[in-house]
N, C-alpha and C positions, 0 to 999 in steps of 0.2 A: 547501203545507204548511210550517210554520216548522220550520228546522232546530234540532236538539237544541244544547246548549251544552256545550263542554269547557273545563275549566280544568286546567293543568299548569305546573310551574315547575322550575327547578334552582337550587341554591346556587352563587353565584359564588365558588368556592374554587379556582380554578385552572384550567389548560388542560384541555380536554376530550380524552379519549381514545376509541378505537374501540369501547370498551364502550358509550359513549354515542351511537354513530352510529346504531345500530338504534332507539334511542329516539326520535332526532331524524327518522330516516326514517318512523317510526310517525306522529309528530306531523305530518309532511308530507302524509301520506295522509289524516289526519283533517281536514286542511283543505278537503279535497274533499266532506266529508259533513257537517261541524259548523261552528257558529260557535265560533271557537277564541281563548282567551285564554292567552297564554303569558307568564310573568314571571320575572324574575330576582329570586330570593327572598333579597335581601340582607339583610333583618332575621333570617331564619333562620341565615345564615352567622354571625351574632353569637353564636349559642348555643354555638359551641365556638370562634369566633375572637375572642372579646370583648377579649382582650389585645393583638391584633394586627389591626388594621382597615385598615391603610394601603393594602392593595392591593383592597379590596373593590370601590371604584368602577371602577378600571381593569379588574379581573376582570370586572365586568358588561359593559364595552364590548367586551372580548375575546371573552366567551361569546356575546353577542348577534351579533357578527360572525361567529362559527362558526354560529350558528342559520341566518343570512341565507345563508351559503355553502352550506349542506346543503339550503336549499330553502324555508325558512319565508319566507312572503310577506306583508309588512305590508299589502298590499291586501286580503287574505283573512282574516289573523289580527291580533288586537290584541297587541302586543308592548310590554311595559312593565316598569318597575321596581317591585318592591313598595312600598318607602319612599316613592314619589312619590304613593301613593294612601293618605292618612291614615285614609281609612274603614275599612282592614284593621285598624288599631290599635283605632279606636273600637269596631268589632263585636267584636273579640276581648276588649276591657274588658267589655263588657256580657255577653258569654257567660261571662265568669269569675266574674260575681256569681251565676250560676244553676246553674253545673256542679259537682257533688260533686267534691271533691279525690280521692276514690278512684278516680274514672273515670280521672284522669290516671296515679295510681300503678300501675294495672293494665296500662297499655301495655307490651307485651312489651319493645319496644327500650329503655325508660327504663333499667332495671337494668343490661341488657347493656351499653348504651353508657357508662354511668357507670363501670362495672368496667373496660371497655376503655380508657378514657381515664385511669383511676386508674393502670393498669399502665404508662401512658406517662408518668406523673408529673403529669398535669394533673386538677384538680378542676373538673368541670362541674356540681356539684350547685347550680345556681342556680335562682331562680324562673322565669327564662326559659326555661331548658332543660326543666323540669317542665312548663311550659305551652306548649311549642311545637306539640304535637298540636292544642292548642285554638287556636292561631294558624292552623295549616293549615286547621282547619275553618272559620275566618273568611274565609282566603283563597278557599276553595271556595264558601262559602255567600254571600259578598258579590256574587258574580256570578250566584247562583242557578244554578249549574252542574247540568246533569242527569246527567253522566258524568265520570268521571276516569280516564285511562288509568294503570294502576298494575301493579306486579309484585306476586306473591302475598305477599312479604313486607311489602308496605305495606296489605294488606287490614285488619290492626287499625285502623290510623290512619283508613282511610275508613269503617270501622264505627263509630269514635267521633263522626266528622263526622255520620254518619246519626242517631246517638243524640243529638246536639246538636240537629240539626234537628227531630227528633220531640219533644224536650223543650220547645224554644222554642215550637213551633207548638201543643203541648197547653197550655202555660202561658199563651199569649197568642192569637195567631191564626195561620192557616196562611200564613206568608210564604215558608218555604223547601221547596223540593223535597228529596226524599232522594237524593242522586247515587249512581247505580249504578257499580260497577266496570267498566271496560273492561280486561279481564285482557290484558295484552301477551303476544304470542308471542315476546318477544324471548328468544333463548338467551343464557345467561350465558356470556362469554368469559372465559377465565383470562388472567392475566398471563403473560409469557413464561416464568416460572419455576414455573407451574402453581398459584400461589396466587391468591387474589383479585386482580383487577386493581386497583392503587392508585398514585398518584403517590408516596406515602409509602414504598412498596416499591421505587420506581424499576423497576417491571416493567411498566409501561404503555406503550402505543403511541399517539402523539397523532394525531388525526384528519387534522392537517396537517403530519405529519412529512414531510420531504424525502426523497428517494430514498436518500441515504447512512445517514440515521438510521434509516429503515425497514429497510435491509438490516441494519444492526447489530443492531437489535432481533430481526429474524427469526432471524438467525444465533445469537443468545442463547437461542432457545427450547429448552426441555428436550424431548429425544427419548427413544426407547426405551433405557433403560439396558443392556438385554440385548444390544443390537447392538454388538458390538466391531468387527466388520469390515464393510465395505460390502455383501458378499454374504450376510451372516448373515440369517436369516429374521427379520422384524420383527413386531411386535405394536402395529399403529396405534391400537387402543384406549386404549394408555397414553401416547401422544404428543401433546404441545401442538400441534405443527404439523399433525397430523390433524384436530384439532378446529377449527383455522382452516380447513383445507381443506374441511370439512364445511359451512362457512357462506359462504366466498368462492370456493370452486371446486367447488361441488356438482355440476356436469356432468362432472367430472374424476374425482371422488372414489372411484367404483367401481374404475376403472383403477389409480389410485394405491395403493389398499388392496391390490389384487391383487399389484402389483408389490411392495409393501413385504413382504408376507407371503412372497412367493417369494424375497426378496433381490435382486431384479432392479432395484431402485432404491436408491441410498444416501441417506443423510440430508442430504448437501450439495445434491444435486441436487433433492431434495424441497424443501429450504428455498427454493432459487433459484426454483422454480415458484411457492411461496407468496408470496416476495417480488414476483415479476411480476403475480400476481393482485391482491395488495394495491395495488400502485402504479397498476394499471389503474383501480382504483376511487377511490383517493384523488387522483390527478394532477388530475382535473377540479374537484374541490373545493378544491385548492389554488389552481388558476387563478381560480375564482370568488372566493375569498377575496381574492386579491391586487387583484381588480377592485374589490371593496368597499372594501377599505382605502384605495384611490387616490382614493376619494370622500370628500374631507375633510369631516367633520362629519355624513356621512350615517347612521351609526348612532345618534348623538345625536338626529338629526330623528326617525328611526323611534321612538325611545324617548319622545320629547316628544309626537309625535302619538299614539302608543299610550296614553300616560298620560291624554290628553284623552278619549279614547273609554272607557279603563277608568274614569275618574273620573266619567263621566255615569251609567254603570251603577252603580257603587258607590254614588253619591249617592242614586239612585232607591231601592236597597235600604235604605239607612239610613233614607230618609223612610219607607219601609213599616213598618221595625223600630220608629221612634220612635213612630208612630202605633199600632202594636200593643201597645207598652209604655206608651203614654199619658205620654210624657216629653218 
């Protein structure tokens, strides 16, 4: 029985933080069950970084190095850079001829992100930004993916992709499957200050942070403001450290909660335990990354080989599309 096919990607916008780790671990698991295509979405990075493109290529190399260190396997997954496969752009162009403008204007994230960037003094109201959900649809459909791992906030984008597939299939001939959502069970990690984790807030923890940086970040985590003294009863549900323990120290969570509520463990000791748990998880990844980095040219080789495999699939899809459209 043929495996299903997965497509997913990330924008190369800077170092990955541990909020990405659970996503990558999910990708690693999916390799066991699906034929996987994972790509660096460098064209998508241009939608908000079109004025500052100097780091995109290097960010791609760094990001893919991270992927390999976490466990993505180029023998089992096709790993490539979006801009190396020009068929993405060709399919996006053809889709743009048949998709109503109103479909793009109703995507929930469009107006929200335009407003967020405007508040930061940046205007991203470009043709490319309006059309990036359609480019996402082309990214997925060019490989005729059966499923896409997404969070709930990305469901409107995937539904647009499904609508695009239905419209094309109805207008011409059935070329594309309607990819289903593989809802990820990834829990949202807050930053150390309890806001959304983001490099721009400087509240993130890098996946490959060394022990000293890791300790500094953990020590900066917001704890229960009602605890003035070490033996004051705590309220773990309002503490960032507790949220991290629930993910990275699940076997110890019940005991930590009880000690906190009774005032039997202070925040300093609790943070020390958190640092040790995180370092146990991240240390092997750091070592693996160092091994990969020492292999000069290896990541470029992975991307080059991945591009060859991706291009074969994308070219076949475009042959089917042109035949269906009689062009």
